[in-house]
DRENVOKE-610944 format. One record per residue: z, x, y of N, C-alpha, C, O in turn. Coordinates in steps of 0.1 Angstrom, whole numbers, plus 5000, padded with zeros to 4 digits. Last residue first. Example, Ala and Ser with C-alpha at 12.3 -4.5 7.8 and 13.67 -1.06 7.14 Angstrom:
2
507151284978507151374989507951295000508051345011/507851324943507851234955507851324967508551424967/
//
This chain:
105
471213990455472713910448473113960437474113920431/470914250477470514180461471414090455472514130451/472014170511471514270498471214210484471414090483/470314060542470814030527470914130518469914180514/470414220572469514170559470214190547470514300542/470914010601471514090590470414090576469714000571/471514070636470514040624471314120613471914230612/472413950669473114030656472013990644471713880644/471113980701471013880686471613980676471114090676/470114100722471414000722471613930712472313830713/468614350710468714270720469914210721470914290719/469714380678468214370687468714290700469114180699/471514530660471514430669470014460674469414570673/472214480619472114540633471714440651471714310652/473614510590473514470604473214560612473614670614/473214500553472814570565473214500581472914380580/476114360535475014350538474614430553475414440563/478214380507478014390520476714410521476014460512/480214200484479014260485479014280501479914220507/483714350473482714220480481114290484481014410486/484814460444484414490456483514370465482514330460/487214320424485914340424485614360440486114280447/489814240421489514420415487914420417487314520412/492814110441491014150439490914270432491514380434/495714110448494914090434493614100435493214110423/495514440461495614360447495614210455495714200467/493514650483494714580477494514450471493714360475/490914690486492314790496493414740488494414810489/487814700475489314670474490314810479490314930478/485214780497485714820486487314730486487914710496/482914730516483314610510484514650498484914560490/482514890534482014920519482214830512481714830501/483814800560482714890558481814920548480714950549/486314660556484614590557483714680560482614630562/488114660526487614750536486214690546485114690540/489914420516489014470515488714550528489114510539/492814220499492114330510491014390508490914420497/494613940491493914080485493014100496492514000502/496113720497496313840504495913970500496514070502/496213450486496513570477496813710486497713790483/494013350510494813290497496113370490497213310491/492913510529494213420536494913350525496013290526/492413830530492313710522493513620525494713640523/491814040554492614040547492413870538492113800547/490114360558489914160560490914140548490814180537/490014610578490814570566490814430570491214380581/489814740600488614720591489314680577489014740567/491914590622491014730624489914690614489014620619/492414320604493314430610492414530607492114570595/491413990604491114130602491714220610491414220622/492813720577493013800588492213940593492314020584/491113400568491713550568492313610580492213560591/488813290569490113200573491113330572492013310580/487113410561487013400577488013310580488313270591/487013400534487813540541488013510556488813580563/487813120514486913160527487513290534488613270540/488113230478488613180493487813230504487213340504/488013290452487013160459487413150470487113040475/489613490447489513330440489313240451490013160458/488513730438489413690432489813570429490213530418/486513780456486113790446487013770437486513780426/486113570491486913660479486513660467485913550463/483413480505484113430492485113550486484713610476/481513620524482713540531483513480518484613440521/479813910519480213810516481513710519482613740515/479714070555480014070541479713920534479413830542/478714290581478614200574478914170558478414250550/479914450608479814430600479714330591480714260591/479714640637479514520632479314530619478514620616/482514880648480714840648480814700643481914630645/484815020653484215080645482515020644481515090640/486114780665485414940673484915000666484415090672/484614500650485614590653484914760662483814820664/483314190639483314280649484314380656484914350667/482114050611483214130616483014230626482614350624/480913790595480613900603481913940612482413860620/480513630565481313670573481213800582481513910577/478113390550478813590549479613550559479413440563/477213260521478213220532478613380535479213460527/473513170515475013260513475913240526475613200538/471213040519472212980513473513060510474513010504/470313210543469413190528470413140520470413210510/473513280555471913300559471413290544472013340535/476113110576475013110563473513150566472713100574/479013300588477313220590477113210576477713260566/482313330601481113270592479713220591479413100595/483313590623483213470622482013410606480913460604/485713800637484913730629484413600626485213510627/487014000663487113870659486013830648484913850654/486914250673488214200670488214080664489214050658/484514190702485414280696486714230692487414180700/483113840700483713950707484214020701484713970691/480413700692481313750683481913860691481413970690/478513580711479413460702480413520694481213450689/477213780720478413720730479013640721480213630724/475213810701476613950702477613880707478713890703/474413520685474113630699475413690694476313650687/473313560649474313540661474013600670473413710670/471113620633472413480629473213490635474213440632/468413700624469013700634470113560629469913450624/467313900597467113800602468013740615469013760608/465314160584466714110593466313950599465213910604/464814290548464414210562465214150566466014080560/464214620541465014500545464214390555463414400565/461214750522462114790538462814680537462014590531/
//
């Protein structure tokens, strides 16, 4: 069974925004869109840039360094130069808290 940990209050992540959090030594980016809440590793698989400094366009997360893009729903690559998908993590809301369960490294 996944181990969920509270990482942020829902009120701290308004719709259309993203925010970096650290959980068990891993830096994640939380994204809040019309489709829901998503958690992914915050480091681009192409060139180690912090994705929280990029752009969130609907369900597309665009890296600030070279413009690689990922689908926040499943981490798949939507645009080069990245070729490796982003790890994604389970998210749930309990009361007013956003909780994340880390995927295996």
